[in-house]
C-alpha positions in Angstrom: 0.0 0.0 0.0 2.8 2.5 0.9 4.6 1.8 -2.4 1.3 2.2 -4.3 0.7 5.6 -2.7 4.1 6.8 -3.9 3.5 5.5 -7.4 0.1 7.2 -7.3 1.6 10.6 -6.5 4.3 10.3 -9.1 1.7 9.3 -11.7 -0.3 12.5 -10.8 2.8 14.6 -11.2 3.6 13.2 -14.6 0.0 12.9 -15.8 -0.8 14.4 -19.2 -3.6 16.5 -17.7 -3.7 19.1 -14.9 -4.1 17.4 -11.5 -5.1 18.8 -8.1 -4.2 18.2 -4.5 -6.4 19.3 -1.6 -5.2 20.4 1.8 -5.7 18.3 4.9 -4.4 18.7 8.4 -5.6 15.7 10.4 -7.1 12.2 9.9 -10.7 13.3 9.5 -9.9 16.1 7.0 -7.9 13.6 5.0 -11.0 11.3 5.0 -13.2 14.2 3.8 -10.8 15.0 1.0 -10.8 11.4 -0.2 -14.6 11.1 0.1 -15.0 14.2 -2.0 -13.1 12.6 -4.9 -9.6 14.2 -4.9 -6.8 12.0 -6.0 -4.2 13.3 -3.5 -3.6 15.3 -0.4 -1.4 18.3 0.5 -0.4 18.1 4.2 0.0 21.8 4.9 2.5 23.1 7.4 0.4 26.2 8.0 -2.8 24.3 8.8 -1.1 21.5 10.8 0.5 24.2 12.9 -2.7 26.2 13.2 -4.8 23.2 14.2 -2.6 22.9 17.3 -2.7 26.6 18.0 1.0 27.4 17.1 2.6 29.5 14.4 3.9 28.4 11.0 7.5 29.2 12.0 8.8 25.8 12.8 7.2 25.9 16.2 6.1 22.3 15.6 9.1 19.9 15.8 9.8 17.4 13.0 8.7 14.6 15.4 5.4 16.3 16.1 4.7 16.7 12.4 5.5 13.1 11.8 3.1 12.0 14.6 0.3 14.0 12.9 1.2 12.6 9.5 1.0 9.0 10.8 -2.7 9.5 11.7 -3.3 11.1 8.3 -1.6 8.4 6.3 -3.5 5.7 8.3 -6.8 7.3 7.6 -6.7 7.5 3.8 -5.7 5.5 0.7 -4.7 8.7 -1.0 -1.1 9.7 -1.5 0.1 12.6 0.7 2.6 15.3 -0.4 3.9 16.9 2.8 4.7 20.5 3.2 8.2 20.0 4.7 9.0 23.7 5.3 12.8 24.1 5.0 13.5 20.5 6.0 13.4 21.2 9.7 17.1 22.2 9.7 20.2 21.4 7.7 20.9 18.5 5.4 21.1 16.0 8.3 17.7 17.1 9.6 16.3 16.6 6.1 17.7 13.0 6.0 16.1 12.1 9.3 12.8 13.7 8.3 12.8 11.7 5.0 13.4 8.5 6.9 10.4 9.3 9.2 8.2 10.1 6.3 8.9 6.9 4.5 8.3 4.8 7.6 4.8 6.4 7.9 3.8 5.7 4.3 4.1 9.3 3.0 4.4 9.6 -0.8 6.5 12.7 -1.1 7.8 15.9 0.5 8.1 19.5 -0.7 11.0 21.5 0.7 11.3 25.3 0.3 14.6 27.2 -0.3 14.2 29.7 2.6 16.3 30.1 5.7 15.7 28.0 8.8 13.6 28.6 10.9 11.1 29.3 8.1 8.4 32.0 8.0 5.1 31.5 6.3 5.4 32.9 2.8 2.5 35.4 3.4 3.9 36.7 6.7 5.0 40.3 6.8 8.6 41.3 7.5 12.0 40.1 6.3 12.3 36.7 4.6 15.6 35.3 3.6 16.7 32.6 1.0 19.1 29.9 1.7 22.1 29.8 -0.6 21.8 27.7 -3.7 24.7 25.5 -2.5 23.0 24.9 0.9 19.6 24.0 -0.7 21.1 21.8 -3.4 22.8 19.9 -0.5 19.4 19.4 1.1 17.9 18.0 -2.2 20.8 15.7 -2.7 20.6 14.5 0.9 16.9 13.8 0.5 17.5 11.9 -2.8 20.3 9.8 -1.3 18.2 9.0 1.8 14.8 7.8 0.5 14.6 4.0 -0.1 11.7 3.8 -2.6 12.6 5.4 -6.0 9.0 6.5 -6.4 9.2 8.8 -3.3 8.8 12.3 -4.6 11.1 15.2 -3.8 9.7 18.6 -4.7 11.7 21.8 -4.4 9.8 25.0 -3.7 11.1 28.2 -5.2 10.6 31.3 -2.9 12.4 33.9 -4.9 9.2 35.7 -6.0 8.0 35.7 -2.4 11.3 37.0 -0.9 12.0 39.4 -3.8 15.6 38.2 -4.4 17.5 35.5 -6.1 17.6 34.4 -9.7 14.6 32.0 -9.8 15.6 30.4 -13.1 19.2 29.8 -11.9 17.8 28.2 -8.8 15.2 26.1 -10.7 17.8 24.6 -13.0 20.2 23.9 -10.0 17.5 22.2 -8.0 16.4 20.1 -11.0 20.0 19.1 -11.6 20.3 18.1 -8.0 17.5 15.6 -8.4 14.2 17.4 -7.6 11.4 15.5 -9.2 9.2 18.7 -9.5 9.2 22.4 -8.6 6.7 24.6 -6.9 6.8 28.2 -8.2 5.4 30.2 -5.3 4.0 33.8 -5.4 2.2 36.1 -3.0 0.8 38.5 -5.7 -2.9 38.6 -6.3 -2.4 37.8 -10.0 -0.6 35.0 -11.8 2.0 37.5 -13.2 5.0 35.7 -11.6 3.8 32.3 -12.8 3.4 33.6 -16.4 6.9 35.2 -16.2 8.5 31.9 -15.0 6.8 29.7 -17.5 7.7 31.9 -20.4 11.4 31.1 -19.8 11.2 27.6 -18.3 12.2 24.7 -20.6 9.8 22.2 -19.0 12.5 19.9 -17.7 10.3 18.7 -14.9 6.7 19.2 -13.6 5.7 22.6 -12.2 3.3 23.0 -9.4 1.5 26.2 -8.3 -0.3 27.2 -5.2 -2.8 29.9 -6.1 -3.8 31.0 -2.6 -3.4 34.7 -3.3 -4.2 34.7 -7.1 -7.3 32.6 -6.5 -9.3 34.5 -9.2 -7.0 33.2 -12.0 -9.0 30.9 -14.4 -7.9 27.3 -13.9 -7.7 26.8 -17.7 -4.7 29.2 -17.7 -2.7 26.6 -15.9 -3.5 24.1 -18.5 -2.4 26.5 -21.3 0.9 27.0 -19.4 1.5 23.3 -19.1 1.4 23.4 -15.3 1.3 19.9 -14.0 -0.5 20.3 -10.6 -2.4 22.8 -8.6 -2.5 22.7 -4.8 -5.5 24.1 -2.9 -3.4 24.7 0.1 -5.4 25.6 3.2 -9.1 25.7 2.5 -10.5 22.8 4.5 -9.0 24.4 7.6 -10.0 28.0 6.8 -13.6 26.9 6.1 -13.7 25.0 9.4 -12.7 28.2 11.3 -15.6 30.1 9.8 -18.0 27.3 10.6 -16.8 26.9 14.2 -16.9 30.7 14.8 -20.5 30.8 13.6 -21.8 27.9 15.6 -20.1 28.8 18.8 -21.4 32.4 18.5 -25.0 31.3 18.0 -24.8 28.8 20.9 -23.3 31.4 23.2 -26.0 34.1 22.4 -29.0 31.7 22.1 -28.1 29.5 25.0 -29.6 26.6 23.1 -28.7 24.0 20.5 -32.0 24.0 18.8 -31.3 26.3 15.9 -28.0 24.8 14.9 -28.6 21.0 15.3 -29.9 20.6 11.7 -26.8 22.4 10.3 -24.0 20.4 11.9 -22.8 16.9 11.3 -24.6 14.2 13.4 -22.7 12.1 15.9 -23.5 9.1 13.5 -21.6 10.9 10.7 -18.6 11.2 13.0 -18.8 7.5 13.8 -18.9 6.8 10.0 -15.7 8.7 9.4 -14.1 6.9 12.3 -15.2 3.5 10.8 -16.8 2.5 14.1 -18.9 -0.1 12.3 -15.7 -2.1 11.6 -15.0 -2.1 15.4 -18.4 -3.5 16.1 -17.9 -6.3 13.5 -14.5 -7.1 15.0 -15.9 -7.2 18.5 -18.5 -9.6 17.4 -15.8 -11.8 15.7 -13.3 -11.7 18.5 -15.4 -11.4 21.6 -18.0 -14.1 21.7 -19.6 -12.6 24.7 -20.8 -9.5 22.9 -24.3 -8.6 23.9 -26.8 -6.6 21.7 -26.7 -3.8 24.2 -22.9 -3.4 24.2 -21.5 0.2 24.5 -20.4 0.0 20.8 -23.8 -1.2 19.6 -25.5 1.5 21.7 -23.2 4.2 20.3 -23.9 3.2 16.7 -27.6 3.6 17.2 -27.2 7.2 18.1 -28.0 10.0 15.6 
């Protein structure tokens, strides 16, 4: 299964048509992404951090991220491309992180060429790039470390975000170092940077875009530019914040659940995502003393 997930992600990257990844940040959001019909998942560093109430500035350790990813990988059959920030340190941290990802059945990782500790690309204030030599070393370390040849290494170009560095020079250097694909990132509200890059890029490897800021750009433009993949990078989490704010506000002011009950998921729906039915069947198989009024049976009968 783990090998198949890696093959699936690589096939998406090299598909002849535009493909899409949807953000998830925990097990249940990964299940929702799969149920919707997406073919792959983007495990966002921003939303994994935010879901635990910390900042997207490497405040989550690599081991904490790996723990979260283990639940996500176990909950879905879809391949996961992980937002690996700057690799959680130097080349040696990258090697250890790659080992941890493969053990957990992750299909690939994206590493960005900014300084460690990273800052979110849309954060105000100074942002610095790593040197080309340092980042090339990280890519080579990642390539030398992973065991499955189908494990995907993506290099994320932050030159447009930071406002410095020759992005084409970096793109060719990262590709030469072994990157399977490149993310061209931008914080402008139009696709101007992407158009500029694609005009001069020789299509040596797949290009991925993350149109969080230039969201109004028609998707067909990416097809015309021969972009390989689009990542919808943070929208399951952002939508959940709005929903939680509204529900908690109404309960607080109304001092009642009556008006919101029909608008929220039932407990039974939660049980369905948790696959509680399988546990009931297993209990019936392995515990011959199961009674019809067991706690599990009772729980499954709730709405």
